[in-house]
MIVOLO-505316 format. One line per 2 residues: for each residue x, y, z of C-alpha. Coordinates in Angstrom, 3 decimals, padded with zeros to 6 digits. Example, Ala and Ser with C-alpha at 12.3 -4.5 7.8 and 13.67 -1.06 7.14 Angstrom:
012.300,-004.500,007.800 ~ 013.670,-001.060,007.140 $
END
This chain:
089.853,127.986,103.194 ~ 089.626,127.490,106.913 $
089.974,130.078,109.668 ~ 093.449,131.155,110.786 $
092.625,130.893,114.493 ~ 090.044,129.321,116.840 $
088.701,125.745,117.352 ~ 088.194,125.113,113.626 $
091.694,126.158,112.728 ~ 093.119,123.886,115.452 $
091.005,120.909,114.341 ~ 091.617,121.420,110.652 $
095.442,121.811,111.158 ~ 095.836,118.519,113.051 $
093.481,116.606,110.749 ~ 095.410,117.884,107.688 $
098.750,116.785,109.275 ~ 097.407,113.221,109.858 $
095.647,112.797,106.504 ~ 098.796,112.047,104.503 $
099.939,109.468,107.115 ~ 096.878,107.329,106.866 $
096.383,107.416,110.647 ~ 093.516,108.629,112.781 $
094.259,112.222,113.794 ~ 093.375,112.144,117.474 $
095.027,110.502,120.468 ~ 092.337,108.625,122.455 $
094.317,108.708,125.760 ~ 095.132,112.362,126.257 $
093.496,115.828,126.149 ~ 094.984,119.304,126.201 $
093.541,121.233,129.211 ~ 093.787,124.994,129.295 $
092.650,127.102,132.215 ~ 091.969,130.706,131.129 $
091.348,133.719,133.283 ~ 087.797,134.997,133.173 $
089.264,138.438,132.346 ~ 089.568,137.271,128.721 $
086.041,136.036,128.232 ~ 085.299,138.503,125.416 $
088.401,137.324,123.599 ~ 087.201,133.716,123.897 $
083.782,134.521,122.392 ~ 085.475,135.342,119.102 $
087.166,131.996,118.954 ~ 083.923,129.938,118.783 $
084.537,127.096,121.156 ~ 081.676,124.720,121.778 $
079.923,124.393,125.140 ~ 081.243,120.800,125.196 $
084.919,122.055,125.102 ~ 084.705,125.239,127.142 $
083.253,125.449,130.632 ~ 083.315,128.130,133.190 $
084.381,126.745,136.528 ~ 085.422,128.589,139.704 $
085.554,131.972,137.987 ~ 087.845,130.641,135.209 $
087.333,129.007,131.811 ~ 088.517,125.460,131.262 $
089.038,124.406,127.688 ~ 089.493,120.689,126.943 $
090.581,119.626,123.476 ~ 091.639,116.433,121.710 $
095.346,116.219,120.946 ~ 096.922,114.799,117.774 $
098.019,111.131,118.009 ~ 101.725,112.154,117.847 $
101.637,115.193,120.134 ~ 104.712,113.857,122.083 $
106.789,113.880,118.882 ~ 105.948,117.449,117.951 $
108.285,120.303,118.819 ~ 106.609,122.718,121.152 $
103.115,121.231,120.732 ~ 101.615,123.463,123.406 $
102.837,126.712,121.725 ~ 101.704,125.629,118.350 $
098.321,124.797,119.774 ~ 097.936,128.100,121.463 $
098.808,129.835,118.173 ~ 096.292,127.816,116.234 $
093.652,128.448,118.857 ~ 094.306,132.213,119.028 $
094.977,132.092,122.718 ~ 097.747,134.205,124.120 $
099.926,132.755,126.983 ~ 099.108,135.635,129.282 $
095.465,134.517,129.226 ~ 096.384,131.203,130.824 $
096.500,130.284,134.504 ~ 097.382,126.654,133.691 $
098.168,124.312,130.717 ~ 098.442,120.503,130.986 $
098.000,117.316,129.180 ~ 095.495,115.103,131.089 $
094.145,111.623,130.744 ~ 091.073,111.442,128.614 $
087.910,110.265,130.301 ~ 085.773,110.641,127.152 $
083.520,107.704,126.316 ~ 083.287,108.784,122.657 $
086.197,106.874,121.163 $
END
């Protein structure tokens, strides 16, 4: 059984959703970018994000995550993602879908 919240829950959920469709789970063009107030840094530690995904910049945390290939077809993708990640909306200062600049495709 996988965790109910945090990075591993997010990853496992979207991979499970894609597995029965015989498609790769991740969109190679977009990422989910969450900017989180530093006031919640203790809360973030519990969620076990990697140093690759979570960076502290300008007194805030920026979390960058892959998005599922069909994120645009999903109802309320951002809210579902926050629930899986265990992040509350009041922690956020910004949420966006950005172009991916990752070379690991």
